[in-house]
C-alpha positions, 0 to 999 in steps of 0.5 A: 332878460334883465340888465344888471349893473355890471353890464351883463344881460341875463335871463332871470330864470338863470339868475335864479338857478345860479343863486339856488345852485351856489347860494346868496350873492350880491346882485345889482340891477338898473332900477327906475326911481319912481320919484325922480324918473332916473335910472339907478343901480340898486341891490336886489334883495330877493329872486322869486320863482312863482307858479301861475295858471295864467300869463298876460303878454304885453307887446309894444309897438317897438317889439319889446314884450314881457309875459307876466301874471295878471296882477304884475304892475306896469308903469303906464302914462295916463291921457293927461301925461301923468305916470301911474301903475296898472295891472297887467290884466287892466292894460289895453291896446294903445296904452303907453308903457314906460321904457328906459331911455338909457341904461347905466353900467359899472364897467370892470377894470382891466385887472378884474377882467384878466382875473375872470378870464383866468378863472374861467380858463382854469376851470378847464383841464386842457390849457397848457401855458408857457410862462415868461422867464423871470416869472417862472424862475421866481415861481420855481424858487417859491415852490421849492421853498414850500416843498415841490412834492408837497405842493404837487400832492396838494394839487391832486393833478393828473400830471406826474410828479416827474412831469410836473417838475420838468415842466416848471423847469421848461416854464411850462405848466397846466393852467389849472395847476398854475392858478392853484399854485399861485392862489396858495402863494397869494399871487394876484391873478391879474399879475399871474395873467400878465406873466403868461407868454403863450397858451395852448389847447391840450387834451394830452401831453403831445407836443404843439401841433397844428390844431393846438398852436400857441397863442398870446393873450390880450393885455392892454385896453387897446387890445381888448377893444380890438378884440371887441370889434373882431368878436363883432365881425366873427359873430356876424360872418364867422364860422364854428371854427372862428374863420371869417368869411366876407367879400370886402377886402378891407374888412378881411385885412382888418381882421388879419391885423387884429388876429396878429395884434391880439393873439400873435397868430397869422392868417391866410385867405381862401377864395370861394370862386362860386360865391365870389367871397373870401374865407379868412383862416387863422393859424391859432388852431384849437387854442384860439377856437377853445379860448373864444368858446370858454371866454366869450361863449363863441358857439361850438356849433350851429353858430348862427342860432346860438350866438349870445352877447359875450358877457365879458364884453358887456362887463368891460364898458361902453367902449367895447360894447360899441366896438363889438356892435360896430363889428356886428353891424359892419357884417350883418347890419346895414342902412335900408334906404327905403324904410329909412332904418338901420337894421341888423338880422340874426337867427338868434332871438336871445342875441336880438334881444340882448342887442336891443337891450345893449343899445339902451346904454346909448339911449337908442330904443330900437325895434325888434320884429320877427319874420320866419326864423330870423330876427331883425333889429331896427333903429330909426328916427333921431336914434340913428343920430345917436347910432352914428355918434356912439357906434357907427360903421367902419365900411365907407359906403355904409358910413356914407348911407348912415350919415345921410340918413341921420341928417334927415332923421325926425322923431321916431314914430314908435318911441318918440311920441308923447301920449298926452291928449290934446284936450289936456293941452286945451284945459291947461292953456285955459286954466293958465290963460295963455293966448294962442298967439303966444304959443304960435310964436314959440311952437309952430303949428301949435293949433294942429297939436291942440286940436289933435290933428298931429301927434305930439313928438317929444321935441315938440312937447318939450317946446310946448312945456317950455312955452308954458313955463316961460309964461308962468315965469311972467304971470304966475298962477295958483291953478292945479295946472301948475302941478301937472306942468311940474310932472311933465317937466320931470317926465321930459327930464327923466330917463324914460320913454313911453311906447304904445302897446301893440297887443295883449295876449293871454294864455292859460296852463302851468307856468313858472314866472320869476320876479325880483325884489328891489328895495325902495324903488321896487322896479327893474327893467325886463326885456327893455320895459320898466316893471314893478315888483311887490309881494305880501310875503316880501313885505313880511320878510323885510319887516321881520328879517330872516332868523339865520345870519347866513341868509341876511342881506341878499336872500333867494325865495323859492317855491314856498314864497310864491304869493297866493293871488287870483290866477296865481298860486303856490305849488309847494307848501314850505316854511320859513322862520321869522325873527320879529320884535314887537313892543320890544319883545322878540318873537320867533314866527314859523310861517308856512305858505300854502297853496290856495288852489283847490287842487292843492288842498291836500298840502294845505291840510298837511301844513295845518297839522304843523301850525297853530294859527292861520291867516286867511287871505280874502280878495276884497273884490271877489270876497269870500269864495269857495277856496276861502270856505275850503281852507277855513273848514280845514283849519277848523278841523284841525283846531287851527285858529284863523284870522282874516286878512282882506287884501287888494283894497286898492282895486275897490278904489281904482277899479270899482270907484267905491267911496269910504262908506261903500268900502266899509260896507264891503269889509263889513260883509266880508267879516260877516261871511267869514264868521258865517263859515265859523258858525257852520264849521267850528266846534261849539267851544270855539265858535264865538271865541274865534269869531273875527272882528276889528274890535278883537284885532283879528281882522287886517286889510290892505294892499299886498301889492302896494305893501300897506296894511292895518288892523285895529291896533295899527289903525288906532296908533297911527290914526288911519281912517277909510277916508285916508286910504281913499285919499291916498289913492286919489291924490297920489299919496300911496307911498306915504300910506305905505311908510305909515302903515307897512303891512308886516306890522298889521300881519305879524302884529296880529299873529303875535297878539292873537295867535296862541304859542305852542304851549297854549295851543297844544292844550286844546289841539292834542285831544283833537289830533291824537286819540291816546290817553291825554292823561298818559305820560306821553299825552301830558308831555304833548299837552305841556309842550315839554322839551324833556319829554319823549320825542313826538312828531307828526311829519307833514311834508316830504322833500326829496333833495337830490343831494341830501335824500328824503327830508322830512318836515313836521311839527315837534309836539314833545321833546328835543330831537337831536342829531343821531337820535333813533326814532321809530316810524309808528305807522310803518312799524320801522326804525330809523335814525335822524342823521341831521336836524335842521330848520328851513330858512327860505330854500336853505336848510340851516343845521342846528343839531337839536330842536325843541318842542313847539318847532318845525324841524327838517330831519334828514336820514329817515328814508322810508318816511312818508307824509302823515308819519308819526315819529317817536322815541318810544315804541309803544305810542298811539300814532297821530290821527290821519290827516283828513283831505277835503277832496280825493284824486278824481282825474287821471292821465296815462304817461309814458316816456317818449324813449323806452330807455327812459323808463327806469327814470320815469319810475324813479321820478314817479316814486319821488312825486308821490312821496313829496305829494301823497295826493298824487296817486301813481299806479301801473295799468297791468293791461296796457303797461301804462303808468297812471297818475291820478290827481285832484284836478287837471291843474294838479296833473299839469303841475305833475307833468311839468315837474317830470318834463323839468328833469329833462325827460320827454313824455307822452300823455293822454288826455285827462279822464275822470276817475269813477268808483264802483258801488252797490245799492242794496244788500246781497249774499251770503254767497258761497266762494270755492277755492281752485282746489275745492277744499275751501269755501267762504260765505260773503255778504255785501251791502253798502256802508251807511252814510253815518259810518262814512262820515265817522271814517272821514272825521277820523272817529273810527280807524284801524289804529284806534281803540277796538273797544271804543270803535265798537261802541261808536259803531253800535251807536249808529245802529250796528249789531254788536257782533258786527261792531266788534268784528271789524278786521280792516277799514281800507281806502276808499271807505270800505270795511271788512268784518268777520261775523263767523261763529266758531270757524276753525283756522280763521286767524291763520287765514286772515291775512290771506282773506284781507289780501284777496279782499284788497285785490277786489276792492282795488279793481271792481268787476264792473269797469275795473274801477276802485270800489267805494263805500263797500261793507263786506261780511264774512258769514262763515267759512269751511277750511282744509285742516292741512295748511298746504291746501289753504295757502294764498293761491287758494284763499285770495281768488276764493275771497275775490270771487265770492265778493264779486258775485255778491257785488254784482248781485247787489244792484252795482253802479258807478259813482262819479265825482261831483264838484261844487261851484261858487259863482258871483256875477252881476244881476244881469248875468244870472241867467247865463250862469245858471244856464251853463251849470244846468247845461252841464248836468248841474243843478242850482243849490242856492241863489243869494244877493251879495252887494252888487253881485249875485252868488250862485251855488251849484253842483256839476259832475267833474266830467262836464267841467273840463271846458268850464272855464272857456264856456263860463268866460264866453257866456259871461264876458269874463265877468264872472268870478267862480271857483270849484271844489270837490263836493261828493261822489254821486251815482252816475244817472241810470240813462248814462250808466251803460254808455259811461261803463262801455266807454271805460271798459273800451279805453281800458281794452276790455270787452264792452259787456261787463261780466255777470255774477255767473262768470265768477261762480265756481261749478 
């Protein structure tokens, strides 16, 4: 819940969705100025939607709570009374967190309110209005002057022309028609509102009846205030038909008077003898009920659980808010004498939170508690006096009880305590030399506060500070205590209070988290708590400015802008174009924010095809981790130049307490470890050239959270040293550091000076990613990044837009793509037409009409395109090399809709998911009819489930299961296979593919689309016989090959496609456990085919091929392969044994152990099947002090001792017999 400056209290997700739906709009929030500690109205520049797999919930003693990512900062109060920022995951129980003491709102004027009511009512077609006579006559003249038929046709109304004309003559018109007419005549809406005599609800043209009586609209401020009170009592004791039930007759009489004064409707009482209460019914019918529903969000059903604070009441200022709350407390509230509190009970949790935030307008900080299905808001302590003054009760007995309670009130023990340690008071008094007697005379019982026997309340603390200040006036001092005293004074004069933390809770999973960017202050109020906001990408945007003018000012950041930090991740990679001026030269920088988690490394791989440089972000505390190695390896494989940004330097100072020399040592070690990755993975020609260092301006460091950073150039220019950074944090000068060295100057400056522009990068990248002739016309066009060359583009990302359809994004290496351009989809062997050329600017697509080489266009209109596709304006073009993923889908879940009617919808959703994310493999289990989703890891699948459920579909999923592969360990065959009609024979031999050949396939050095002669030459170089090397028919996923080594076989080319279909049928589901076959080399050594094509059709050739292949497979020592993951762990020395024990207990092995600073780096391997509960086990064994990460390493044979158990488990899960088939089961007699 976020309070906006116009008074509304909105859920941040709704703000995000509204901006996402309607585009940028101005929004202001209540924001704490950290310098003055006063609340201010501040503009919001961005609304963020983040994804995280871990959340921290901070709950205060008064029930306020905020759930956020672990890195999100809060404002806390230290034991000496100073204010500091603290990460959510560093906050502890009994810490004190800041909450606002008051909220300000900018109330809407009555004209704006009337216009808003009219706009809301006119959005429905069922309101009929009767106009005042003089206005109606004037309107008829104006309409006749413009042409009545012409205006009627422009309205596009369902009302016939005759009814429209007669209605105007009778001063009767549909409200939506009236608003459209008066808008076209430029009559202000508030004036139109005042000319409405009566309004009625109509679903048809019938005459007014009992359920659609005519009602008046409120006009004066007094009527709106009366209505505010009436709404309060209806929210408390009203029914879904806006009847009012209460046993207190004077309250019923007050409601009767308001119904008449505001709406002009009468009421009647109905007595409930059983309950001894009265129900007040009104004669407003559906007209009044619908008015309350459409204007004030009155619930249409289940009223008690669905009420919310009316937005229009919140926007009309504190007088109306107070009137509404008075009515609500009169009905559902009261004074609890035993507890000495004012309480309000409601069944709506959202309403309770909104009430608690609305009370902050009156400097009242309530407590929220939940018991069962009900929520209670209580007000205690000196807040009861503020409640009596600003809101109060109307009912005499409640008013008397409140007055007695307020007269006895003392400081609130939950929100009125000052968290200043007694030792600090003692230290300050001693520094200033103040005698006890002086303080005792001004602060009664002062010794009890300085000794810690009594807690410091806010009034007492104020007296103590005043006494200290008065003493300083008579005896000035230069002690450091004077500075602290000034901070205390600012705290007391500020519009904040400190509330103790009651509980800290963490949960893991897949979550959406929302955030706001509030420039300058970088604070806003969420659920009544002051929270901070910062992100690295936010800094880059503020430093560079968005390229598109339509997004200037307020912008909305979507999934692509999620910041990659510990336990927080980007799920979808997307791009934004930044305009940046460096040394007075303008640059356009295409920035792609990619996921950091290894489960989404496929998105990183595809994104790297589109870019020329990468900023690799390394956490200064965790140092180079497994994800760092993965993304660096991916970048180097695509010949993308990496630079290094070392983040979270602030943690080294605040958490690890390192001095400048130790920080410098840590940074040097990170650079050394990063360069070691370049030594390991970079090609020889780039190995030394691309190594990073401060000297070459390829390393930057800083804190994205605090928005500062510098590289060598910035440090030299601004004169920044490590000692300056440490000094800034120790002496509260972080703001100065941020202003002196903003992070965008370091990152974007490094990008401009170090990273190559497209025309230079494509010179060395094209030969790597394209296997055509570099000296050809097409090769030279791409190497030169020629705008006038043919359109040649690699598609890297697909988004399925609900309105626009498929949007293909990728790198344009040559030519200029324009609207209407016909292109060939080379891989799919189809043709399409580009309907629209755009670029992504945040979540928005900006239509540009055309775009030249070197850019990242977003193309609409290509329905059959997939990620990895090659687009070209010429037909005969060698496609770009396939993207090589560092991992494969290794975990599967079964998913089905909760309701069978949703099955077609699920199929379509899965189709869109697999289109957007090729690493998410969907299939159907033919035996069970289940839909299977396979992903890179459990998190990948959790995100997929979340995306499905967000469409509104309820699904049922199975537990995650590991994917296995079937393989052989030796050669078998040739084996004879016969067709079902016995007229055809095939002889097949199988053997495992050599590791060298598997590597060639992984590296893309051999593929179906490459030159056949070149592939044969490459295979001969690794030991293949010439007849095998030139006989390759197909290379299929996952890493299988089929070869034709027959000699003089007849009709072979005619049955080739059928043989391939049978072979692919077989490798899709192997014979042992119906798992996919991997690493298999299938050789066709001979065939005997019937001369009549009728007898050698698909029904004969396909099963024959599959059976022969299975017989050979089962005779070749078959086994299962399981996925093995590499685990990299960093722990303190004393926990080394615990980590190695965890790894070995999970069938893992230790690969290496290295000392890195004060931590030990342990690298190991373990099967994926053993890693599902690794997080809990590792955390419990290491007390949460281990940094660790996983990535896919390789496929490894299942141990012989476990093979039978694993096979039986898979077959049982799939509904197969436990005993796997024998070779004889597939042989033909």
